[in-house]
C-alpha positions as CSV (number, residue, x, y, z in Angstrom):
1,M,22.5,-21.2,-20.5
2,E,22.4,-17.6,-21.7
3,N,20.4,-14.9,-20.0
4,L,20.2,-16.9,-16.8
5,Q,21.5,-15.9,-13.3
6,I,21.5,-18.6,-10.6
7,T,22.4,-17.7,-7.0
8,K,22.2,-19.6,-3.8
9,Q,19.4,-18.2,-1.6
10,D,20.0,-20.5,1.4
11,D,21.2,-24.1,2.1
12,N,18.0,-25.5,0.5
13,T,17.1,-23.0,-2.2
14,I,18.5,-21.4,-5.4
15,N,17.1,-18.2,-7.0
16,V,16.8,-18.2,-10.8
17,V,16.5,-15.0,-12.8
18,K,15.8,-15.4,-16.6
19,T,16.2,-12.4,-18.9
20,M,14.1,-12.7,-22.0
21,P,13.6,-10.2,-24.8
22,V,10.1,-8.8,-24.8
23,S,8.3,-7.1,-27.7
24,F,5.1,-5.1,-27.6
25,A,2.8,-4.0,-30.4
26,F,0.2,-1.3,-29.7
27,T,-2.6,0.4,-31.8
28,P,-3.7,3.9,-31.1
29,E,-7.2,2.6,-30.3
30,Y,-5.8,0.2,-27.7
31,L,-3.7,2.8,-26.0
32,K,-6.5,5.3,-25.8
33,T,-8.8,2.6,-24.3
34,Q,-6.1,1.7,-21.8
35,R,-5.6,5.4,-20.9
36,E,-9.3,5.9,-20.3
37,A,-9.5,2.7,-18.1
38,I,-6.5,3.8,-16.0
39,L,-8.0,7.3,-15.5
40,K,-11.3,5.8,-14.4
41,S,-9.6,3.4,-12.0
42,K,-7.5,6.3,-10.7
43,Q,-10.6,8.4,-10.1
44,D,-12.4,5.5,-8.4
45,F,-9.4,5.0,-6.1
46,C,-9.3,8.7,-5.2
47,D,-13.0,8.8,-4.6
48,A,-12.7,5.8,-2.2
49,R,-9.9,7.4,-0.3
50,D,-11.8,10.7,0.0
51,K,-14.7,8.8,1.5
52,E,-12.4,7.1,4.0
53,I,-10.9,10.5,5.0
54,E,-14.4,12.0,5.4
55,E,-15.3,9.1,7.7
56,I,-12.2,9.5,9.8
57,D,-12.8,13.2,10.1
58,F,-16.4,12.4,11.3
59,Y,-15.1,10.0,13.9
60,L,-12.5,12.6,15.1
61,S,-15.3,15.2,15.4
62,E,-17.4,12.8,17.4
63,M,-14.4,12.1,19.7
64,T,-14.0,15.8,20.3
65,K,-17.7,16.2,21.1
66,L,-17.5,13.2,23.6
67,G,-14.3,14.5,25.2
68,V,-12.1,11.7,24.0
69,V,-8.4,12.7,24.0
70,E,-5.2,11.1,22.9
71,K,-3.0,9.2,25.4
72,T,0.1,11.0,26.3
73,K,3.4,9.2,25.7
74,E,4.4,9.4,29.3
75,V,1.3,7.6,30.4
76,E,1.8,4.8,27.9
77,E,5.4,4.3,29.1
78,V,4.4,4.0,32.7
79,V,1.6,1.5,31.9
80,E,4.1,-0.6,29.9
81,K,6.6,-0.6,32.8
82,V,3.9,-1.6,35.3
83,I,2.6,-4.4,33.1
84,N,6.1,-5.7,32.4
85,E,7.2,-5.7,36.1
């Protein structure tokens, strides 16, 4: 068969890749609508990430107020050795 690649994936499986010609027809109205939808989706995504960053910054600020600090790498390695022994 044309436009077909078959390869052995493992002892029980083959992988089949079909290549088929694809054609698209667009109207200006459709493309403009798509562009608007994508821009809105992009803005919604960025707004959500900004909210998450704001929340993380708040938690970090609260940690500072409460005196919570990061573990040092040396302490983590010692704890791992003691647990594993």
